C-alpha positions in Angstrom: 78.0 -41.6 21.2 77.0 -38.9 23.4 75.1 -36.8 21.3 72.6 -40.1 20.5 71.9 -40.8 24.3 70.8 -37.3 24.6 68.4 -37.5 21.8 67.5 -40.9 23.3 67.1 -39.2 26.6 65.4 -36.0 25.6 62.5 -37.8 23.6 61.3 -40.8 25.6 59.0 -43.5 24.0 56.6 -45.1 25.7 53.8 -47.3 23.9 50.4 -47.5 24.8 50.3 -44.0 26.1 48.7 -41.1 24.2 50.4 -37.7 23.8 49.5 -35.2 25.5 46.4 -32.4 24.5 47.6 -30.2 22.3 46.9 -26.5 23.9 46.6 -23.6 22.1 48.7 -20.5 23.4 46.3 -18.1 25.2 47.0 -14.6 23.6 45.7 -11.2 24.8 42.2 -10.0 23.3 40.7 -6.6 22.5 37.3 -6.4 22.4 35.3 -2.9 21.7 31.7 -3.5 23.5 30.3 -1.0 21.1 30.6 1.9 19.3 28.3 4.2 22.0 31.1 3.4 24.4 33.8 4.8 22.2 34.8 8.3 23.2 33.8 10.3 21.2 30.4 8.2 20.4 29.7 7.7 16.8 31.8 8.6 14.3 30.0 7.3 11.2 28.0 8.8 8.2 24.6 10.4 9.5 21.6 10.2 7.6 21.4 13.5 5.6 17.9 15.5 5.2 16.7 16.7 1.9 16.1 20.7 2.7 15.0 21.6 -0.7 12.4 19.2 -1.1 11.0 19.2 2.7 10.6 23.8 2.0 8.8 23.0 -1.4 6.5 20.3 0.2 5.3 22.6 3.2 5.3 25.7 1.0 3.4 24.4 -2.1 1.0 27.0 -2.9 4.1 29.6 -3.3 5.7 27.1 -5.3 3.2 26.6 -7.7 2.3 30.8 -7.7 6.0 31.3 -8.1 6.3 31.2 -12.3 3.7 33.6 -12.6 5.9 36.1 -10.1 8.8 35.2 -12.4 6.5 35.6 -15.4 4.6 38.8 -14.5 8.2 40.8 -13.3 10.0 39.6 -16.7 6.9 41.3 -18.1 6.9 44.7 -16.3 10.7 44.5 -17.2 10.8 44.4 -20.7 7.9 47.5 -20.3 10.3 49.3 -18.4 13.1 49.1 -20.1 11.2 49.7 -23.2 10.3 53.1 -22.2 13.5 54.3 -20.4 15.7 52.9 -23.7 13.8 55.3 -26.0 13.2 52.7 -28.6 10.2 53.2 -30.2 6.8 51.1 -28.9 6.3 49.5 -32.2 8.8 46.7 -33.1 10.7 46.9 -35.5 12.4 43.7 -37.0 15.7 44.7 -38.3 16.3 46.2 -34.5 18.0 43.7 -32.2 16.4 45.3 -29.2 12.8 44.8 -30.6 14.2 40.6 -31.2 15.2 40.8 -27.8 12.2 41.7 -26.3 10.1 39.9 -28.7 11.7 36.3 -26.8 11.8 37.8 -23.5 7.9 38.4 -23.8 7.0 34.9 -25.2 9.6 33.6 -22.3 7.2 35.5 -20.2 4.0 34.6 -20.6 5.2 31.2 -20.9 6.1 31.4 -17.2 2.6 32.9 -16.5 0.6 30.2 -18.4 2.6 27.8 -16.4 2.3 28.5 -12.9 -1.8 28.6 -13.9 -1.5 25.3 -15.1 0.4 24.2 -11.8 -2.4 26.4 -9.9 -5.4 24.1 -11.8 -4.0 20.9 -11.5 -3.3 19.6 -7.9 -3.2 15.5 -6.9 -6.6 14.6 -5.5 -5.5 13.9 -2.0 -6.8 10.4 -0.9 -8.2 9.7 2.5 -11.0 7.2 4.6 -14.5 7.6 4.3 -17.4 6.6 6.8 -18.9 3.5 5.3 -22.8 4.5 4.7 -24.9 1.5 5.7 -25.9 -0.6 9.0 -23.4 -3.0 11.0 -24.4 -6.7 10.7 -23.2 -10.0 11.7 -24.6 -12.4 9.9 -22.8 -16.4 10.4 -24.7 -19.6 9.2 -25.4 -21.1 12.4 -24.7 -24.5 11.8 -21.2 -24.2 11.6 -19.0 -25.6 14.2 -17.8 -23.6 17.1 -14.5 -23.6 15.4 -14.8 -23.0 12.5 -16.8 -19.7 13.7 -14.6 -18.6 15.6 -12.0 -18.9 12.5 -14.2 -16.4 10.5 -14.1 -14.1 13.3 -10.3 -14.2 13.4 -10.4 -13.4 9.7 -12.3 -10.6 9.7 -10.6 -9.4 12.9 -7.6 -9.4 11.1 -8.6 -7.8 8.2 -10.4 -4.9 10.0 -7.1 -4.1 11.7 -4.7 -4.2 9.9 -6.0 -3.6 6.3 -9.0 -0.9 4.8 -11.6 -3.8 5.1 -15.0 -2.3 6.4 -17.3 -5.3 4.7 -17.0 -8.9 4.4 -19.0 -11.3 2.6 -18.1 -15.0 2.0 -20.4 -17.3 -0.2 -19.5 -20.9 -0.2 -21.6 -23.6 -2.2 -24.3 -20.8 -3.4 -24.6 -20.0 0.1 -24.2 -16.9 1.8 -21.9 -18.2 5.0 -20.6 -14.5 6.7 -22.2 -11.4 6.0 -19.8 -9.0 8.9 -19.3 -5.5 9.2 -21.2 -2.8 7.5 -23.9 -3.7 5.0 -25.7 -0.9 2.9 -29.4 -0.5 4.3 -32.4 -2.1 3.0 -34.9 0.8 1.5 -38.0 -1.2 3.1 -37.2 -1.8 7.0 -33.7 -0.1 7.3 -32.2 -3.7 7.7 -29.0 -4.7 6.5 -29.2 -5.6 2.7 -29.0 -9.4 2.3 -27.0 -11.2 -0.2 -28.9 -13.2 -3.0 -25.8 -15.7 -3.2 -27.0 -17.7 -6.2 -27.4 -14.5 -8.6 -24.3 -13.2 -6.8 -22.4 -16.3 -8.1 -23.9 -16.6 -11.4 -22.9 -12.9 -12.4 -20.0 -11.5 -14.1 -17.3 -11.1 -11.5 -17.8 -13.9 -10.1 -18.0 -15.9 -13.0 -14.5 -14.4 -13.8 -12.9 -14.8 -10.9 -13.9 -18.4 -10.7 -13.0 -19.4 -14.4 -9.1 -17.6 -13.6 -8.8 -19.0 -10.1 -6.9 -15.5 -9.5 -7.3 -12.4 -7.1 -9.7 -9.5 -8.7 -8.8 -6.1 -7.4 -11.2 -3.7 -8.3 -8.9 -0.5 -6.7 -11.7 1.9 -7.8 -15.1 0.7 -7.5 -16.7 3.4 -9.1 -14.7 3.7 -12.1 -16.3 -0.2 -13.1 -19.9 -0.9 -14.6 -19.8 -4.2 -12.4 -20.1 -2.4 -8.9 -24.3 -3.4 -9.5 -23.5 -7.2 -8.9 -22.5 -6.2 -5.2 -26.0 -3.8 -4.0 -24.8 -5.6 -0.4 -21.9 -3.0 0.2 -22.2 0.8 1.0 -22.9 2.8 -1.6 -19.4 4.2 -0.6 -17.7 1.6 -0.8 -13.8 2.7 -2.3 -12.1 -0.7 -3.5 -12.8 -4.0 -3.8 -11.1 -7.6 -3.4 -13.1 -10.4 -5.2 -10.9 -13.7 -3.6 -11.4 -17.0 -4.7 -12.0 -20.1 -2.3 -11.5 -23.1 -4.4 -14.0 -23.0 -6.8 -16.6 -23.4 -4.5 -16.9 -20.3 -3.6 -15.7 -16.6 -3.5 -14.8 -13.6 -0.5 -15.9 -10.1 -1.0 -14.3 -7.2 1.0 -15.7 -4.0 0.7 -12.3 -1.6 1.7 -12.9 2.5 2.7 -10.1 4.2 0.8 -9.4 4.0 -3.5 -6.3 1.8 -3.4 -6.2 1.1 0.1 -5.1 -2.5 -0.3 -1.8 -3.0 -0.7 0.5 -5.3 -2.3 1.4 -6.9 0.4 -2.4 -7.0 2.2 -3.4 -8.5 -1.4 -1.1 -11.4 -0.7 -2.0 -11.9 2.7 -5.8 -12.1 2.1 -4.8 -14.7 -1.0 -3.5 -17.0 1.7 -6.2 -16.4 4.4 -9.2 -17.1 1.3 -6.7 -20.6 1.2 -7.1 -21.3 4.4 -10.8 -20.5 4.8 -11.4 -22.6 1.4 -9.7 -25.6 3.5 -11.5 -25.2 7.1 -15.5 -24.9 4.9 -14.7 -27.8 2.2 -15.0 -29.8 5.6 -18.4 -28.4 6.8 -20.7 -27.0 3.8 -21.9 -30.6 2.0 -25.1 -30.1 2.9 -25.5 -26.4 4.1 -29.4 -24.9 5.4 -30.5 -21.4 5.5 -28.5 -19.2 6.7 -29.5 -17.3 10.1 -28.8 -13.7 11.3 -27.6 -13.3 14.6 
């Protein structure tokens, strides 16, 4: 009975009253602010350097000539050994020394030839060129100001971020934009005008419009279709043909062989889709183009 009374008193029951909130015990915490603030600084692995690769890149000519030096030294060593060893200068097939000398001579000559090949074959350095032509800015005059500003934004973005130095946009067989460096006309020295109708009938544009995919001419000098782009500077290195839906095309001329990267090509595709959606609203009736 006494035990039951103590239990009843120790756990009172009050109906209608919510139980007390459960409190989480506050344990001490230890937090490191950063590894830099710890005594001794950063103790993890550090990026290493390939000293051999660095030395080879800085001494390219020496490395390419090294097989010639090794081969020449081997030849001199064989001749010196032949002279001081008292062996007859004529090779004797029955002599092991003669067979060893012949094998060494063959390896030495191989080293010399390898060095000559390394010196004659060098990777061609790809550097940007200065486009040969005249600066121009030809924009369709009846476009709304918002569309013109978008065209200029596209040009400024492409010329700043990529190797693009010439931009031509043809839509509904009319030249909407010709901006950047253009080829110089033979008659008056003015920018070479774009014959939009002839351009759209060419094999390059027709192939791009039929496929609906971007065409990248990484080295323009290797493609016979370059004759269809006479309005670009004569030393244009690379060209991208970007379709604008099925009604137009954007032509970008670059100043570097293989200068447009994979990310550049993907970005240009998105810009082409945006320009197509914008031009489709304002080009139902296009008059002639004027030069600014």
